[in-house]
C-alpha positions, 0 to 999 in steps of 0.5 A: 849530124849531131854536134855533141860539143864543140870548143868555144873558138879562143880567136884571141889566143894562140898558146899551148901548155908546156906539158904538150912538150914533155920529155921533147928534149930527151925524144930529139936526143934519142931520134939522134937530133940535137935538142939545143939547136933545134930548140934554138931555131925554133924560138923554144926557151927550154927552161919553160918545159919543166912547168907543165902549165907554162904557156908557149907559143903555138906558132913556136911549138909547131915549129920545133916539131917541124925542125926535129923532124928534118933534122933528127932526120924522121920524117915521123917524128911527130907520129913517133913522139905521139906514140910513146906520149903517155896521158898522164904526161899531158898535164891538166888536160890529160888528167881530166881525161883520165880521171873521168867516169867513162870513156865518153864523158872523157871525150867530152871532158877534153873536148872542153878543156881543150881551149884552155890547154890549145888555143887557136885550135878547132876540136869538136866531138861529132855524133855520126850515127854508130861512131863519134868523129873526134875532130882537131886542126890548129887554125893560125894563120902564122902556121903552115907546116902542122903534119907533125903536130897534127900526128903527134896529137892524134897519138895523144887521143888514141893513148887516151882511149887505149888507157881505157880500152887497151893497148890493142884498141883501134879507131875505125878510121884516122883521117888527117889534113896533110898530103901522104907521107913518104912511110905512111905505112907506119901510120896504119901500124901505129893506129891499126886502122885505115888511115885517109890522107888531104882530108878536111881536118884531122880526125879519129873515128870511134865506135860510140859501143866503146864510149861505156867503159869505165876509165880505170882511174876516175877520180871525180874529186881530182877532175873538179880539181883539174878542171878549175886549175886548167880554166885558171890559165887562160890569162897566159897568152895574147891576141893572133893578129888580124891578118893570120886571122884571115891567113888561117882562113885562106889556108883552109879554104885554099885546097877547094879552089880560089877562096872567096872574099864574102866567105872569108868574111863570114868566117870572121863575123866581118863585111866584105867590106870591113875585111878589105877596108881593114887589109888597106890598112896594112897595106894589103889586099885580099887577092894579095894575101892568097897569092902569098899564102899559096905561095908559101903553101907551093914551097912546103909542099915542094919540099915533100919529095912524094908529091909530084907537080900535079898534086901540089897544083890540086892540093893549092887550088889549081884546075890546072898544072900549067896555071900553078907552074906560072904563079910559081915562076912568078913567086920564085923565078923558075919552075917547080920542076927546076928548082926541085932539080936544083935543090937535088943537085945541091944535095949531091953536091953538099954529100960529095964535098962531105964524102 
């Protein structure tokens, strides 16, 4: 496996340019949501959205997509928002792709520029022989719910490629790291490709033969200007807290089983002893962080009705459902099935009051 381009690890930053939310207020309203309420619940200042080079908190940006999905009642909100998202609306990053000479060059340039557009994010273009894999994954420990952002972003990449190859172009495969949603057939329609869920990263598989196609609006001068401009914006964001860096690595490892202290320390370029010492200074332990992250992820999964308790146990790295149920009762004082039952009863009680 040969890596063509890999974005540098921007561990000291955690922002996203406001261009990534272009037209979001109107789209929320069009989907039947209350944009003012959604922005308020997400900590987004709508005044920032009018300037595509302003920086938004990445935590708030991912949250606003999840909140919008919940309050509009559109479970595939990110997918549909991304489907209509034109490359030009993505601001500097979009024009870097559009102004490139060929599709291959556009992919390379976008991967290079992505760390300036959005931080605490893994983006990589990997050579797999006859195809490329374009990987994407948010890596911020305070962000657990990332499904809507992932579907939105892969749609943004899809639309950039279709800008060169036409609206009927389709990738060979599409991978998502989150579990399969209820209306997953809609994903197959949007991408016109096989969709795989519960994967290590979010990814588009792109035939190499398509890379030589010219970008229809190639502009070398404007490309240089936009590349210089996006690099000048890198001062706007701040350091991700140390504990969130650990949480991010634990989240990535947890589906494979019990997160390993030595492996997590190595990912952060630390010794296990140094990592434990830093956590003690924060009044925490490594096992406590792992346990807390598992509890938060369990609560996120429980709100996805298509997932069985067995599915959740596997996603959280438990080899037996009984071990997951014991842990859940320790966290929340009830079993996963009882919690779900109580939420269903509460929903019907609230509905009957409305009727």
